[in-house]
C-alpha positions as CSV (number, residue, x, y, z in Angstrom):
1,M,-21.9,-12.6,34.7
2,K,-22.5,-9.1,33.5
3,F,-20.4,-6.0,33.9
4,C,-21.3,-2.3,33.6
5,T,-20.0,-0.9,30.3
6,H,-19.3,2.4,32.0
7,C,-17.6,1.7,35.4
8,G,-16.8,-2.0,35.1
9,K,-18.5,-3.1,38.3
10,E,-20.1,-6.6,38.4
11,L,-23.9,-6.6,37.9
12,I,-26.6,-9.1,38.7
13,D,-28.0,-10.8,35.6
14,E,-31.4,-9.0,35.9
15,A,-30.0,-5.5,36.3
16,V,-31.4,-2.7,34.1
17,V,-29.3,0.0,35.8
18,C,-25.9,-0.2,37.4
19,T,-26.1,0.3,41.1
20,N,-22.6,1.8,41.2
21,C,-22.8,4.6,38.6
22,G,-26.5,4.6,37.5
23,C,-25.9,4.0,33.8
24,A,-28.3,2.0,31.9
25,V,-27.3,-1.6,31.2
26,N,-27.5,-2.5,27.5
27,G,-27.4,-6.3,27.9
28,A,-23.7,-6.8,27.0
29,N,-21.9,-9.4,29.0
30,S,-18.5,-7.8,28.7
31,I,-16.9,-4.5,29.4
32,K,-16.9,-2.1,26.5
33,G,-13.7,-2.5,24.4
34,A,-12.3,-5.4,26.4
35,D,-12.9,-9.1,27.0
36,A,-13.9,-10.0,30.6
37,D,-10.7,-12.2,30.8
38,D,-8.6,-9.2,29.9
39,D,-9.9,-7.1,32.8
40,V,-8.5,-9.1,35.7
41,P,-6.0,-7.5,38.0
42,N,-2.4,-8.2,37.2
43,G,0.0,-8.9,40.1
44,G,3.1,-7.8,38.3
45,L,1.6,-4.4,37.3
46,N,0.3,-4.0,40.9
47,I,3.7,-4.6,42.4
48,L,5.3,-2.2,39.9
49,S,2.8,0.4,40.7
50,F,3.4,0.0,44.4
51,F,7.2,0.5,44.2
52,I,7.0,3.2,41.5
53,P,3.8,5.1,42.0
54,L,4.4,7.4,39.0
55,V,4.3,4.4,36.7
56,G,1.1,3.3,38.4
57,F,-0.5,6.6,37.9
58,V,0.3,6.6,34.2
59,L,-0.9,3.0,33.8
60,Y,-4.1,4.0,35.7
61,C,-4.8,6.9,33.3
62,T,-4.1,4.9,30.2
63,M,-6.0,1.8,31.1
64,Q,-9.1,3.3,32.7
65,G,-11.2,3.4,29.6
66,R,-10.4,-0.1,28.3
67,T,-10.0,-2.2,31.5
68,P,-11.5,-0.3,34.5
69,R,-11.2,-3.1,37.1
70,K,-7.5,-3.6,36.3
71,A,-6.9,0.1,36.2
72,N,-8.6,0.7,39.6
73,Q,-6.5,-2.1,41.2
74,I,-3.3,-0.5,39.8
75,G,-4.4,2.9,41.1
76,V,-5.0,1.6,44.6
77,F,-1.5,0.0,44.7
78,A,0.1,3.2,43.4
79,L,-1.7,5.3,46.0
80,V,-0.7,3.0,48.8
81,G,2.9,3.0,47.6
82,F,2.9,6.8,47.4
83,I,1.5,7.1,50.9
84,I,4.0,4.7,52.4
85,N,6.9,6.5,50.6
86,I,5.8,9.8,52.1
87,V,5.5,8.2,55.6
88,F,9.1,6.8,55.3
89,L,10.4,10.2,54.1
90,V,8.8,11.9,57.1
91,V,10.2,9.3,59.6
92,L,13.7,9.4,58.1
93,T,13.9,13.2,58.2
94,M,13.0,13.4,61.9
């Protein structure tokens, strides 16, 4: 299994160019600067990001370069948590 060294998306084994970001594939089987096992989403960090979106945003920014798949998952949970918090605030103030 290959991953793009730029965006972290999974690639087919014969890929020469990433279909997601267009960067050339240099034949590495792991994400730049991280083992493939290190870049799996973490449930605890996702839950933390959901309940405290600011923490999720900071984690997303700091982890994006090393572990892009984990960072993207954290970013999604932080964004969903932020949106739900805004909806609750609007409903409670009515």
